[in-house]
C-alpha positions in Angstrom: -27.5 -58.4 -57.4 -28.0 -54.7 -57.8 -26.9 -54.9 -61.4 -29.5 -57.5 -62.1 -32.2 -55.3 -60.5 -31.0 -52.3 -62.6 -31.5 -54.4 -65.8 -34.9 -55.6 -64.7 -36.0 -52.1 -64.0 -34.8 -50.8 -67.4 -36.6 -53.7 -69.0 -39.8 -53.1 -67.1 -40.1 -49.4 -67.8 -39.1 -49.7 -71.5 -41.9 -52.2 -72.0 -44.4 -50.0 -70.2 -43.2 -47.1 -72.3 -43.5 -49.0 -75.6 -47.1 -50.0 -74.7 -48.0 -46.4 -73.7 -48.9 -47.6 -70.2 -46.9 -45.1 -68.2 -47.0 -41.3 -67.8 -44.7 -40.6 -64.9 -41.3 -39.7 -63.4 -39.7 -42.7 -61.6 -36.8 -43.1 -59.2 -35.9 -46.4 -57.5 -33.2 -46.5 -54.9 -31.9 -49.2 -52.5 -29.5 -48.6 -49.6 -29.0 -45.1 -50.8 -28.0 -46.1 -54.3 -30.1 -45.0 -57.2 -30.8 -48.1 -59.3 -33.0 -46.4 -61.9 -34.6 -43.1 -62.8 -36.5 -42.1 -65.9 -39.4 -39.9 -67.1 -42.1 -40.9 -69.6 -45.0 -39.2 -71.2 -46.2 -35.6 -71.0 -45.9 -32.8 -68.4 -48.4 -30.7 -70.4 -50.7 -32.2 -72.9 -51.7 -28.9 -74.5 -48.2 -28.2 -75.9 -47.0 -31.8 -75.8 -44.2 -30.8 -73.4 -42.5 -34.0 -72.2 -42.0 -35.0 -68.6 -38.4 -34.7 -67.3 -36.6 -36.2 -64.4 -36.6 -32.8 -62.8 -40.3 -32.1 -63.5 -42.1 -30.5 -60.5 -45.2 -32.5 -59.2 -47.9 -31.5 -56.8 -47.6 -34.1 -54.0 -51.1 -33.9 -52.5 -51.2 -35.8 -49.2 -47.5 -36.7 -49.5 -47.2 -33.1 -48.1 -48.4 -34.5 -44.7 -45.0 -35.9 -43.7 -43.4 -32.5 -44.3 -46.1 -30.7 -42.2 -45.6 -33.2 -39.4 -41.9 -32.8 -39.5 -42.3 -29.1 -39.1 -44.3 -29.6 -35.9 -41.8 -32.2 -34.6 -38.9 -29.8 -35.3 -40.7 -27.0 -33.3 -41.4 -29.5 -30.5 -37.7 -30.5 -30.4 -36.7 -26.9 -30.1 -39.1 -26.4 -27.2 -41.3 -23.9 -29.1 -44.4 -26.0 -28.6 -45.3 -29.3 -27.0 -47.2 -32.0 -29.0 -49.5 -32.5 -26.0 -50.5 -28.8 -26.1 -54.3 -28.4 -26.5 -55.1 -26.9 -29.9 -57.0 -24.0 -28.3 -53.6 -22.8 -26.9 -52.5 -22.0 -30.4 -55.8 -21.2 -32.2 -57.9 -18.6 -30.5 -61.6 -19.5 -30.1 -61.0 -23.1 -31.2 -64.3 -24.8 -30.0 -63.4 -28.5 -29.9 -62.1 -29.1 -26.4 -59.5 -31.7 -25.5 -57.8 -32.1 -28.9 -54.0 -32.0 -28.7 -51.4 -31.3 -31.4 -50.6 -35.1 -31.2 -54.2 -35.9 -32.1 -53.9 -33.8 -35.2 -50.7 -35.5 -36.2 -52.1 -39.0 -35.8 -55.6 -38.4 -37.2 -57.2 -39.2 -33.8 -58.9 -35.8 -33.4 -62.4 -36.7 -34.7 -62.6 -33.3 -36.4 -65.1 -32.8 -39.2 -63.9 -32.9 -42.8 -63.6 -29.4 -44.3 -64.2 -30.4 -47.9 -67.7 -31.5 -47.3 -68.6 -28.2 -45.6 -66.9 -26.1 -48.4 -68.7 -28.1 -51.1 -72.1 -27.1 -49.6 -71.6 -23.7 -48.1 -68.6 -21.9 -49.7 -68.8 -19.4 -52.5 -67.1 -21.4 -55.3 -65.9 -18.3 -57.1 -63.5 -17.6 -54.2 -60.3 -19.5 -53.4 -60.3 -20.6 -49.8 -57.2 -20.3 -47.6 -56.3 -21.8 -44.2 -57.9 -19.0 -42.2 -61.2 -19.8 -43.9 -60.9 -23.4 -42.5 -60.3 -22.0 -39.0 -63.2 -19.6 -39.4 -65.5 -22.4 -40.5 -64.6 -24.5 -37.4 -64.9 -21.5 -35.0 -68.1 -19.9 -36.4 -70.1 -22.9 -37.6 -68.7 -25.7 -35.4 -69.8 -28.7 -37.6 -70.2 -31.9 -35.5 -67.1 -33.9 -34.9 -67.0 -37.6 -35.6 -65.8 -38.8 -32.2 -64.1 -37.5 -29.1 -60.3 -37.2 -29.3 -58.5 -40.5 -29.0 -61.7 -42.5 -29.3 -61.2 -43.4 -32.9 -59.1 -43.0 -36.0 -60.2 -41.1 -39.2 -57.8 -39.6 -41.8 -58.2 -35.9 -41.4 -57.2 -33.2 -43.9 -58.7 -30.7 -41.5 -56.2 -31.7 -38.8 -53.2 -31.1 -41.1 -54.5 -27.6 -42.2 -54.6 -26.7 -38.5 -51.0 -28.1 -38.0 -49.9 -25.6 -40.8 -51.6 -22.8 -39.0 -49.9 -23.8 -35.7 -46.5 -23.9 -37.5 -47.1 -20.3 -38.7 -48.1 -19.1 -35.2 -45.2 -20.9 -33.5 -42.5 -19.9 -35.9 -43.6 -16.5 -37.1 -43.1 -17.6 -40.7 -45.5 -18.4 -43.4 -46.0 -22.2 -43.9 -44.2 -21.9 -47.3 -41.2 -20.0 -45.8 -41.0 -22.4 -42.9 -40.9 -25.4 -45.2 -38.2 -23.7 -47.3 -36.0 -22.6 -44.4 -36.3 -25.6 -42.1 -36.8 -28.6 -44.4 -36.0 -28.0 -48.1 -32.9 -25.9 -47.7 -31.1 -28.0 -45.1 -31.6 -31.1 -47.3 -30.7 -29.2 -50.5 -34.2 -29.9 -52.0 -33.6 -27.0 -54.4 -36.6 -27.5 -56.6 -39.2 -28.1 -53.9 -41.7 -25.6 -52.7 -45.2 -24.9 -51.4 -47.1 -23.8 -54.5 -50.8 -22.9 -54.9 -51.0 -22.6 -58.6 -54.5 -21.1 -58.9 -54.2 -18.7 -56.0 -50.8 -17.4 -57.0 -50.0 -18.6 -60.5 -46.4 -18.5 -61.7 -44.8 -19.6 -64.9 -42.7 -22.6 -63.8 -40.7 -24.1 -66.6 -40.7 -27.7 -65.4 -44.2 -27.9 -63.9 -46.0 -31.2 -64.4 -49.8 -30.7 -64.8 -52.1 -33.3 -63.5 -55.0 -34.5 -65.6 -58.2 -36.4 -65.0 -60.1 -38.6 -67.5 -63.4 -37.1 -68.7 -65.7 -40.0 -69.5 -68.0 -37.7 -71.5 -65.4 -36.6 -74.0 -63.1 -39.6 -73.5 -60.2 -37.2 -73.2 -57.8 -36.2 -70.4 -58.5 -32.7 -69.1 -57.4 -30.5 -66.3 -59.5 -31.1 -63.2 -60.5 -27.4 -63.2 -62.4 -28.1 -66.5 -64.4 -31.0 -65.2 -67.6 -30.4 -63.2 -66.9 -33.3 -60.8 -63.4 -32.0 -59.9 -63.8 -28.2 -60.0 -63.3 -28.1 -56.2 -59.5 -28.1 -57.0 -59.9 -24.5 -57.9 -61.7 -23.1 -54.9 -59.8 -25.2 -52.4 -56.4 -24.3 -54.0 -55.3 -21.9 -51.3 -55.3 -24.5 -48.5 -51.9 -25.7 -47.2 -50.6 -28.3 -44.8 -52.7 -31.2 -46.0 -51.3 -30.7 -49.5 -49.6 -28.2 -51.9 -46.0 -29.2 -51.3 -44.5 -29.7 -54.8 -41.3 -31.6 -55.5 -39.3 -33.7 -57.9 -38.2 -37.3 -57.8 -34.6 -36.4 -57.0 -35.6 -34.0 -54.2 -37.8 -36.8 -52.7 -34.8 -39.1 -52.9 -32.7 -36.5 -51.0 -35.6 -36.2 -48.4 -35.6 -40.0 -48.0 -31.9 -40.1 -47.4 -32.1 -37.3 -44.9 -34.5 -39.3 -42.8 -31.7 -41.8 -42.1 -29.7 -39.0 -40.4 -30.4 -36.5 -37.7 -30.3 -33.6 -40.2 -34.0 -32.8 -39.9 -35.1 -34.3 -36.6 -33.3 -36.4 -33.9 -33.7 -40.1 -33.2 -36.2 -39.5 -30.4 -38.4 -37.4 -32.7 -38.1 -40.0 -35.4 -39.2 -42.8 -33.1 -42.2 -40.7 -32.2 -43.0 -40.1 -35.9 -42.7 -43.8 -36.8 -44.6 -45.2 -33.8 -48.2 -46.3 -34.2 -50.7 -44.1 -32.4 -52.7 -45.6 -29.5 -56.4 -45.0 -29.0 -57.9 -44.6 -25.5 -59.1 -48.2 -25.6 -55.5 -49.4 -26.0 -55.9 -50.3 -29.7 -53.0 -49.1 -31.9 -53.4 -47.7 -35.4 -51.1 -48.0 -38.4 -50.3 -44.3 -38.5 -47.6 -42.4 -36.7 -47.0 -38.6 -36.9 -47.5 -38.0 -40.6 -46.5 -41.4 -41.7 -48.4 -44.6 -42.8 -46.9 -47.6 -41.1 -46.8 -51.3 -42.1 -44.9 -54.1 -40.4 -43.6 -57.0 -42.4 -41.8 -59.7 -40.5 -39.2 -60.3 -43.2 -38.4 -56.6 -43.6 -39.4 -54.8 -40.5 -41.3 -51.5 -40.3 -42.2 -49.9 -43.6 -42.8 -46.1 -43.4 -44.3 -44.1 -46.3 -47.1 -41.9 -47.6 -49.1 -41.6 -50.7 -50.9 -38.6 -52.2 -54.2 -38.5 -54.1 -56.0 -35.5 -55.6 -57.7 -34.9 -58.9 -54.9 -34.9 -61.5 
């Protein structure tokens, strides 16, 4: 059965490649066995550098499961409690009644930072997490709903979780991810990387592109007026900026079947739908999108979307 699937995958991706309909690194696994992996297209259009199976990609919101795991680890160690009010960890936090659990499950009602930064931020400066905290404390934009009264996907909430990880652990967010998640799972190529704030020459880095309808070409999002916010929001962590490879993500997936990162109780919390105050449940746990399929069971995953 698996051999047949392998053959079908080889056929599928070779056809897509022949028709120039794929630019990606792909890994497919079942029951821990890698059925297929391959890389197609370019990592850098300017010098026609090809994508490799070990190319490093920015994960965008697929960073959120990592941030959530960091919080759950600290809760498991007794360093914090997920029912702690946010103001316990962030001095001067003006939105009362929001818990760490509300941040994890997107039930906080906090305003979106991107909208505020689009209108009020100096776009020649790169914002960092403290700038988000300062925006909330000093300007107090209106929240969408009281905590637990609704569900709205919140990048702001995950930035605050990264700030709490730093305060609780005494490490930078990047150091915490490396020490507590990437190294124990041997995700050797994974890292938190803000490429415009602290650019480095990374040999296997895969650049993300957007399609410019004006020139009918693929360009870096930094070079397109509509997506230039990738530059001035580049220093923000927690809701994005984890970078990884397909093989490292496979190792991460496999680690979630063990107690290597968090124990069974914490996993059950992570993979359980959040409940609103009216008793309604939402299809999101602590950093994970949840779907139930009768013939399979619970499907746990996350996607990531960002220009390029």
